[in-house]
C-alpha positions as CSV (number, residue, x, y, z in Angstrom):
1,M,-14.6,31.4,-15.4
2,R,-11.3,32.5,-15.9
3,V,-8.7,31.2,-13.5
4,L,-5.5,31.8,-12.8
5,V,-3.2,28.5,-11.4
6,V,-0.1,29.7,-9.7
7,E,2.2,26.1,-8.2
8,D,5.6,25.8,-8.6
9,E,5.0,21.6,-9.3
10,R,4.2,22.1,-12.6
11,L,2.6,18.6,-13.2
12,L,0.6,19.5,-10.4
13,A,-0.2,22.3,-11.8
14,D,-1.0,21.0,-15.2
15,L,-3.1,18.0,-13.4
16,I,-5.5,21.1,-11.8
17,A,-6.2,23.6,-15.2
18,R,-6.5,20.3,-17.0
19,W,-9.7,19.1,-14.3
20,L,-10.2,23.1,-14.7
21,R,-10.6,23.3,-18.2
22,G,-12.7,19.7,-18.0
23,E,-15.4,22.2,-16.2
24,A,-15.3,24.8,-18.6
25,H,-13.3,27.3,-17.6
26,A,-10.7,29.5,-18.8
27,V,-7.5,28.7,-17.4
28,D,-3.5,30.1,-17.2
29,V,-0.8,28.5,-15.5
30,A,2.4,30.6,-13.6
31,Y,5.3,28.5,-11.6
32,D,6.2,31.1,-9.6
33,G,4.9,34.2,-8.1
34,D,6.6,37.1,-10.0
35,A,4.2,35.2,-13.6
36,A,1.8,34.9,-11.3
37,L,1.5,39.0,-10.3
38,E,2.0,39.5,-14.1
39,R,-0.6,37.5,-15.7
40,L,-2.8,39.6,-12.8
41,G,-2.1,43.0,-14.2
42,V,-2.7,42.0,-17.7
43,N,-6.1,40.0,-17.1
44,D,-8.6,40.1,-15.5
45,Y,-9.8,36.6,-13.1
46,D,-12.7,35.4,-11.7
47,V,-10.3,32.8,-9.4
48,V,-6.7,32.4,-8.3
49,V,-6.1,28.8,-7.2
50,L,-2.4,30.0,-5.7
51,D,0.1,28.0,-3.7
52,R,1.5,29.3,-0.8
53,D,4.7,28.3,-0.9
54,L,5.7,29.7,-4.3
55,P,10.2,30.1,-5.9
56,V,10.9,34.1,-7.4
57,V,8.2,36.0,-5.4
58,H,6.3,33.8,-2.3
59,G,3.2,33.0,-2.7
60,D,2.1,35.5,0.9
61,D,3.1,38.0,-1.1
62,V,0.9,37.5,-4.6
63,C,-1.7,37.4,-2.3
64,R,-1.0,40.9,-0.5
65,A,-0.8,42.6,-3.4
66,L,-3.6,41.4,-5.3
67,V,-6.0,42.5,-2.3
68,D,-3.9,45.3,-2.6
69,S,-4.5,45.9,-6.0
70,G,-8.4,46.3,-5.0
71,A,-9.2,43.0,-7.8
72,Q,-12.5,41.7,-6.7
73,T,-10.5,38.0,-8.4
74,R,-11.0,35.5,-5.1
75,V,-7.9,33.3,-3.4
76,L,-8.1,29.7,-3.2
77,M,-4.7,29.1,-1.3
78,L,-2.9,26.0,-1.1
79,T,-0.2,24.5,1.0
80,A,1.6,21.4,1.8
81,A,1.0,22.3,6.2
82,A,-2.1,21.4,7.7
83,E,-2.3,23.7,10.9
84,I,-4.3,25.6,11.9
85,G,-1.9,28.1,12.9
86,D,-1.0,28.4,8.6
87,R,-4.9,28.4,7.9
88,V,-5.2,31.5,9.9
89,A,-2.6,33.1,8.6
90,G,-3.2,32.5,5.1
91,L,-7.0,33.6,5.5
92,S,-6.2,36.5,6.8
93,L,-3.4,37.7,3.9
94,G,-7.3,37.9,2.0
95,A,-7.2,34.9,0.7
96,D,-11.2,33.4,0.8
97,D,-10.4,30.1,1.3
98,Y,-7.8,27.5,1.9
99,L,-7.3,23.8,0.9
100,P,-4.4,21.7,2.1
101,K,-2.5,18.8,0.1
102,P,-3.3,16.6,-0.8
103,F,-6.6,17.1,-2.1
104,A,-9.3,15.9,-3.8
105,F,-9.0,17.8,-8.0
106,A,-13.1,17.5,-7.2
107,E,-12.8,19.0,-4.0
108,L,-10.6,21.5,-5.5
109,A,-13.3,22.1,-8.6
110,A,-16.5,22.4,-6.7
111,R,-14.8,25.0,-4.3
112,V,-13.2,27.0,-7.4
113,L,-16.9,27.4,-8.6
114,A,-18.3,28.1,-5.1
115,L,-15.6,31.3,-5.3
116,G,-16.4,32.3,-8.8
117,R,-19.8,32.6,-7.8
118,R,-18.4,35.6,-5.2
119,A,-16.2,37.1,-7.5
120,R,-19.1,38.2,-9.7
121,P,-22.6,39.7,-9.2
122,A,-24.9,36.7,-7.7
123,A,-26.4,34.5,-10.2
124,P,-28.7,31.9,-9.4
125,P,-27.5,28.2,-10.5
126,V,-29.7,27.0,-12.9
127,L,-30.2,29.9,-16.0
128,N,-33.6,30.1,-17.7
129,R,-34.1,32.7,-20.8
130,A,-35.5,32.3,-24.2
131,G,-36.7,28.8,-23.7
132,I,-33.2,27.6,-22.6
133,T,-32.0,26.4,-19.1
134,V,-28.7,25.9,-18.3
135,D,-27.8,24.2,-15.3
136,L,-24.6,25.5,-14.5
137,P,-23.3,22.7,-11.3
138,R,-23.9,19.8,-13.7
139,R,-22.8,21.7,-16.6
140,E,-26.2,20.9,-18.7
141,V,-28.3,22.7,-21.3
142,Y,-32.2,22.3,-22.1
143,R,-34.2,23.6,-24.9
144,N,-37.8,23.8,-24.1
145,G,-37.4,20.7,-22.7
146,R,-35.3,19.2,-25.3
147,Y,-31.0,18.2,-24.0
148,V,-28.5,20.5,-26.0
149,A,-24.9,18.9,-26.2
150,L,-22.8,21.6,-26.0
151,S,-18.7,21.6,-26.0
152,R,-17.5,22.8,-22.5
153,K,-16.3,26.3,-25.0
154,E,-20.3,25.7,-26.3
155,F,-21.3,25.6,-22.7
156,A,-18.7,28.5,-21.5
157,T,-20.1,30.5,-24.3
158,L,-23.9,30.1,-23.5
159,A,-23.3,30.7,-19.8
160,E,-22.3,34.4,-20.2
161,L,-24.8,35.2,-23.0
162,M,-26.8,33.7,-20.0
163,R,-25.7,35.1,-17.1
164,A,-25.8,38.5,-19.1
165,D,-29.7,38.5,-18.6
166,G,-30.5,40.7,-21.5
167,A,-27.5,42.9,-22.1
168,V,-25.2,42.4,-25.5
169,V,-22.4,40.6,-24.3
170,S,-19.1,42.0,-26.5
171,A,-16.2,39.8,-28.4
172,E,-14.3,41.0,-26.5
173,H,-15.7,39.5,-23.1
174,L,-16.3,36.3,-24.5
175,L,-12.4,35.8,-25.1
176,E,-11.6,36.6,-22.3
177,K,-13.8,34.7,-19.6
178,V,-14.3,31.6,-22.6
179,W,-11.0,31.0,-23.2
180,D,-7.2,31.4,-21.9
181,E,-4.1,33.8,-22.6
182,H,-3.0,32.1,-25.5
183,A,-6.6,33.4,-27.7
184,D,-5.3,35.6,-30.7
185,P,-7.6,38.5,-30.2
186,F,-7.8,38.6,-33.6
187,T,-9.0,34.9,-34.5
188,A,-12.2,34.0,-35.8
189,A,-12.5,31.3,-32.2
190,V,-15.6,33.6,-31.5
191,R,-17.8,33.5,-34.1
192,V,-17.4,30.2,-35.1
193,T,-18.0,29.0,-31.8
194,I,-21.5,31.2,-31.8
195,L,-22.5,29.8,-35.1
196,K,-22.1,26.6,-33.9
197,L,-24.0,27.3,-30.6
198,R,-26.7,28.5,-32.7
199,R,-27.1,25.4,-35.1
200,K,-27.4,22.9,-31.8
201,L,-30.0,25.6,-29.8
202,G,-31.7,25.1,-33.2
203,D,-34.4,26.9,-34.6
204,P,-35.8,30.3,-33.5
205,P,-32.4,31.4,-33.6
206,V,-32.0,32.3,-30.1
207,V,-28.7,34.4,-29.9
208,E,-28.8,37.5,-31.6
209,T,-25.5,39.6,-33.3
210,V,-26.0,43.1,-32.0
211,P,-23.4,44.4,-34.9
212,G,-20.5,46.4,-33.9
213,D,-21.2,45.3,-30.0
214,G,-21.7,41.8,-29.7
215,Y,-24.2,39.4,-29.3
216,V,-27.2,38.8,-26.9
217,I,-29.8,36.7,-25.7
218,R,-33.5,38.8,-25.6
C-alpha cells in the first residue's frame, strides 16, 4: 500500500516509516501539515498516519481537507492526548481510527493494514491465482505448495498483481503503490523487479508482459 506518515517529531516519523516499509508498504513522510497537504494533492495514498498536533497547518485542518476532497484515503490519527473527548473530536473530523501515544509499532502497523483494506475494494487476506498463494498478513508466498522467499518490493509487486484478479496492472500503478515519492518514473525498477519475481516464482512463467499496457497474472 501507499502510506503517508505526517508527524512533526522527526525521529518518531522516521521510525514509523521504517517499520511500515518493513511491512512492504511504500511510505512517504511529511513533518508539517502544509507539506502533508502538498503530498496529498499529488499522490494517491491508501492510508495517512496523521499526528493531530502539527505545525504550520494543524492536523485537524489536514483531516478536514482530505475528507472534503472526497478521497478514499483512510486516516489513522495520532495524538499525545488520551482523553475520550479528544478521541471523539478526532473521529468527528472524519478520521477512521485513533491511536494515542505512546503506542506499539506492531499495533500501528496492524491498524494501517486494516484501514488499507477498507480503502480499496474488498479482498481476502489470502490471495490465490495460477497456483500462487499470497498470504498478506503473514507476508508469505507459495507456488504450488513451495515457499518462495521474496524481497519487500517483490512481495508488494506480486500482491498488486494478485489483487488485480486477472486484470492488467500498469507500470505506473506499480510505481504509485509499491515505490515512494523518490522513485524515478523513468527508472527500470519495475521491469527489474518483475524479472526477479519471475525467476523466483519459477517455471512455467505466470507473470505476463502486455506490451504498452503493463503486467498480468492470468
